Structure formats: C-alpha cells, structure tokens
N, C-alpha and C positions, 0 to 999 in steps of 0.2 A: 716648745723648743725645737722640735723636729722639722717644722716647716719653714724656718728662716733660711735666707740665703747666706752663704759664707761671707763673713765680714759685716753683716748687718747687725747693728747694735740697737736694742730697744730704747725708745724715747725716755722712759723712766730712768734707765741706767745712765743715759747721757746727761739728764738733768742732775743726777747725783754726782756725776763726774765733774760738772761745773761747780757744784758746791765744794768738792774736794779741791779743785784748782784754786778757787777763791780763798779757801782756808789756808792752803799751802803758800799762797802769795803773801799773806799777812801774818803767818805764824812766826814765833820766835824760835831760834835754833834750839833743838832738843825738846821742843814742846810736843806732847803726845796728842794723838788724834782724839778729838772730843768724843765722849760716849754717844752723843746724839748722832754723829756721823757713822760710828761703828754700828749703832742700832739700825740705821737706815740701810747701810750696806748689808747687814745680816738679813734684813727682811727681803731685799732684792735678790740676795744669793739663794734664798729659799725658792724664789720664782725662776731665776735664770741660771742657777748653778754657781758654785763657789769659784770654779776655775774662770768662767767668763767674767764674773763680777770682779774678782781680784785683778784680772788682766786689765779690764777697762778702767778701774779705779786706781791702778798701780799700787795695790796692796799686797802684802805677803799672804800667800795662799793659806798657810797654817794659822796665822793670826786671825784671818777672816773665818776660817773653819771653826776655830775656838769660840769666836763670838756667836756664830750660828748655833753651835752646840749648846752654848750657855742660854741663848734665847729659847731654844727648844726645851731645855731642862727647866727653865723658869716658867714657861707656859704650862708644862706638864705638872710641875709641882704645885701650882696654884689651883689646879682643878680639883674639886672635891665632889664626892658622891654621898648623898644621904638617902638611905632607904626609908621609904614611908610605908607604914602598915597598909595592907590591902583592905582591911576592915574599916568601916567608918569609925571615926573617933567621937568621943563625947564632946559636947560643946565646950569650947575653950573660953577662958576669960580674956586672954590676949595672946597674940602670936604675930611674929614678923617673919615673912618668907622673902628671900631675895633670889632672883634669877639673874645670871650674867652669861653672855655669850663670848666667844673668842675675839670679837671686834671691840669689846668694851661696853657694848650696850647693856643696860641693866634695867630690871624692873623690881620694885619693892612692893609687897602686898602686906598691909597691916590689917590683921583680923582682930576684931574686938567683940566678944560676946556673941559669936555666930558659929554655925556649924562650919566644918572645914569643907571648902569647895573641892571640885575635882582638880587637884593639883597637877596630876599627870597631863590632863587635857590643857590646863593653863600653861604648863611648861612647854608642851609640844607647840602650842599656838605661838608662844613667845619665840622659841628657837626657830620656827619655820618662817617667821615674819608675817604671819597671817593676821 
C-alpha cells in the first residue's frame, strides 16, 4: 500500500467496482447488495484497506468493516488444531486424516492396516506446497 501514487487504484479493485456498477444498474429499488459482492469487497479490503475499498466501491465504511470482521471471525472459527502423540502409535485398523489450508486446498489420507506415517512431515510438506 505504501508505494502507490496518490489517486492510483489497484486493477482488482477497479474490476470489482465494475461488478458493483453493473449490479446497481439492474437492481430493484430497496434490493440489498448480494453476499457474493460483499465477500469480494471484504477480501479486497483485507488487501487494500477498508477506507480505500469502501471509497472506490461507494460502500458504507462501517458496513464493509462489519463484513471484513465477519470474514475474519469465520476463518478463525473454522481452524482446528489436533495434537498428535509424539510416540509411535500401534498399527491402526483404519484412519482418515484431512489437511486443509487457508486457500481451500485439501488433502485426504486414508490409512488402512498400516503404521502411522510421519504426519508432521506430511503436513509441513502439504502446507509449504512442496
């Protein structure tokens, strides 16, 4: 954000502005902004700031801030942590382990009748993209 010239608007924000303009042209009086547009605006506000995003999209600052806060709370509440024992486990009859990252990518490992692999290394490899 710090390196932009005054008045320069990021291309992603301009594209979303065009979506808002198109929606506003065809909306019915009193119709609320669709959730998909709010979600897109909240994602960009996380990158470019609530003030600039609200200004470019002609949205109420506090309404956009509320959607940003809800998006952050939703992301935080879905994250879960499961502690795995550090000692090797006995062979399992069957087990399913799922990994998911913040972008929505996921990996599912179905173990059947085997020893437990190094899950920490597997998780690190998945989350680092290696």
